[in-house]
N, C-alpha and C positions, 0 to 999 in steps of 0.2 A: 610252362616252366614251374607250375605249382608244385611245391614240396621238393623240387630238385635241389641238391646241395651243390653249390658253386664256389670255387676258389678263384679269386682275381689277384694277381700279383701286380705290384706297382700301382696300388689302388688309392694312393693319397691325393692324386690330382690327375688332371688331363683325361686321356682316353680310358685308363683303368678305372678311374672314379666314375666316369659316365657309364661305362659298361656295368659296373657294380650297381649303380643306381637303377639302371634299366632292368637288370635281372631281378633285383629286389621288388621293383614295381609290378613285375608280372608273376610274382609268387615264389621266387626261388629263395632258399635260405643261403645268404651270401656271406662268405668270409673274405674280408678285405685284408690283404697282406701287404706290408710295406715296412721299410726300416724306420719311417717316420711314425712312431707310435702315437704321438699326440694327434696328428691329422687323421689317421685311419680310425682311431677311437672316436674322434669328434664326428666324422662323417657317418660312422656306423650308428652312433647315438642319434644323430639327426634322422636317419632312416627308421630307427626303432620308434622314435617319437611320431613318425608319420604312419606307424602301424605296420611297418615291414620287418622282415627278419634279417638282421645283419649283425656281424661281430667283427670288430677290428682287432687284428693281431700284429704285433711287432715281430718281424722275421727278416733275417738276412738270408735271402734265398740262395746266395752263393755259398753258404755253409750247408753242405748236404745233410749233416746230422741234425741241424736245427730244422731244416725244411722237412725232413723225414719225421721228426718228432711232432711237428705241427700237424702234418697229415695224419699221423696215427691218432692224435688227440681228436681230430675232427671225425675220424671213422669211429672211434670209441663213443663219441657224443651222438653221432647221427646214424651210424651203421653203413654209410655210403659216401661216395664222392661221385657226382654225376657229370660235373662240368669243371674244366680247368681252362683258365685264360692266362696264358703266359704273356704278360704285358710289360713288366718292368724294363726300363731302359734309361739310358742317358747319352749325351752327345759330347764330343770333343772334336774340334776342327783344327787341323794343322797339316802342313805338307809332310809326306812320309819321312823325309830326312830331318824333320824337326819334331816328329811325333814321339813323345816320351814312351819308351817301351813299357813302362809300368802301367800307363794309361791304356795302351793297346791290350795288354793282358787282362787288366781289370774289366774292360768293356766286353771282351770276348767271354769272360767268365760270367758276367751279369746277363748278357743277351743271348748266349749260345749254350754255355755249360749249365747254367742254372735251369733253363727250360728242359735240358736233358735230364737233370736231376728230378725235376717235377714230374715229367712224363714217366720216368723210370719207377717212381714211387707211387704214382696214381694208377698205373696200368694194372697191377694185380687186383686192386679193388674193382676197377671197371670190368676187367675180364671175368671176375667171379660173378658179377651181376649181369653180364652180357649187355652192357650199355655204357656209353661214354661219349662225351662231346669235348674235344680239345681244340682251342683256337690259339695259335701262336701269332702274336702281333709282330709282323715283319715290317716291310716298308717297300716303297718303290726302289729304295736303295738296296734291296735284296734282289732286284731285277736288273737295274742299271747302275752304273757307277756315278760318283760325284767326287771330284777332286777335293782333297782335304779331309775326307771322311774314311780313312783306311780302316779303322777299327769298326765303325758303325756298318760300313758296307760289308766287311768280312763277316761280322756277326749275323747280319740280316740275310746274306746269301747262305750262310751256314744253317740258319734256322729253317730256311725253306727246304734244304736237303734233309734236315731232321724231320720235318713235317712229312715228307714223302715216305721215309722209312717207317715212321710211326704209323702212318695211314695203312701201309701194307701189313704191318704186324698186328694192327688192331682190327682190320676189316672183318675177320672171321668171328670177332667177339662183339659185334654191334657198336664198335667205337669208330667215330669219324674224327679225323685230324686235318685241319686246314690252316693255312696262313693267310691273314688279312694284310694287305700291302697298301697302307695309306700313302698318299702324297704328302703335301705340306698341310698340316693340321694346326689350327690356332690353339696351341697348348703352351704351358710354361716351358716345356722342353724346347719348342721351337723359338719362343721369345728369348730364351736364355742363350741361344746360339747365334743370335743376330750380330752381337759384337765380334764374336770369333770370325764369322763369315765376312764381316766388314774389314777386319784386319787382314784376313787371307786374300781378299780381293781388292784391298786398298780403296774401299768405299766407306763413306760416312755411315755410321750405324743407323741413322734415321732415313737412309736411302737404300738400305739393303733389300727391303721388301720390294720396292718399286724398281730398283735397278738390277737386282740379281735373281730374286725368286719368282716374282709374278710374271716376268717375261717368259719363264719356262712353262707356264700353265695357261693353256688356251682359254680357260674360263676366267683367268686373271683374278683369282680369289683364293683365300685359304679355306680349307675344309673346316667345318664345325665338328666338334667331338660327337655331336648327336648323330651325324651322318655315318661315322665309323661304328658307333654303337648299334645303330639300326642294322647295318650290314652284318655285324657280328651276331646279333640276336637271330637274324635269319638263318645263319649257318648252324645255330644251336637248336633250331626247331625241327620238328618231325618232317616238315616239308622239304628239308635239306638233307634227309638221311642218305640220299644217293650221292651227295657231294663229299668227296674225301680225297686227301692228298693234293689239294689244289692251292694255288697262290692267287687269290682273288684281289684285284686291284681297284682302288677307289682314289682317283687322283686329279679329277678336273681336266683330264686329257693330257697330263704331263708326259706319260710314256707313249702316247700315240705318235709323237713326232720322231 
C-alpha cells in the first residue's frame, strides 16, 4: 500500500477508523472523511504523530457537490485516488409500520446513494490511471433479513447490487470492487442499537446481547474491528486482484444456519 492514496468514509470511529489506521500503518496516504470534524481531525493528527500520512476532512457524503469537491481537492493535491472505502453508516430499529419515513430515506441516502456518488466521482480518476480498489462496507443484513431493520437491510442489499455493477464496469480498467459483509461487530454503531433492539423485542437492554444477538452466532461472540480491517486489507492487495464483484462474509458463522 506504500504511497497509495486512500479515502475512507465514516472514519471517525468503528470499522472505518480501524481500516484507516491499518491503511496508514502499511504506507498509504489516508484521507479520513466524516461529518464529525473534531474526531477525524484528532485521529488523523494521532496517526501523523506516529509517523504516518493522514488527513481528516469534514464532509457530508450525502451532499454530492461537497463530496465531489473533496475528491477534486485530493486529486489536485496527490494526482490520484487509488483506494475508496465506502463505510459510513448508521442504524435505526423499528417495525415497518412504525418506521419514520424520513429515517428510511435518510439511511438509504447515506448507505446506498452516497456510495454511488463516491464511486461515480472516483471512477474517472481510477480509469485514467488503470488502477483502483473499492470496498463497500455492506453487512450480513445485505444477504439475509432482520426484522426491524427495513432501512438498513434495504440499503445493504442495494449496495451489494451496486458493487456488482461497479465491478463489471471497472474490470477492464484494473479496478476491483467488492463488498465486505460483517456480522455483529463490537462498534459504537452496534452498542448504540442495543436499546432499540431491546424495545423491539421486549428484552431488557442488558440482556440483548445474551438473549437476542449471541444465540444467532455459532461462535457466540462479537467480531473485533481488527478482523474486519484485516479482511478489507486483503481485498485491497495485489494478491486479491482477481477478486471482484464479490460479497465476502465474516460473521462468526451467523449466516451458515
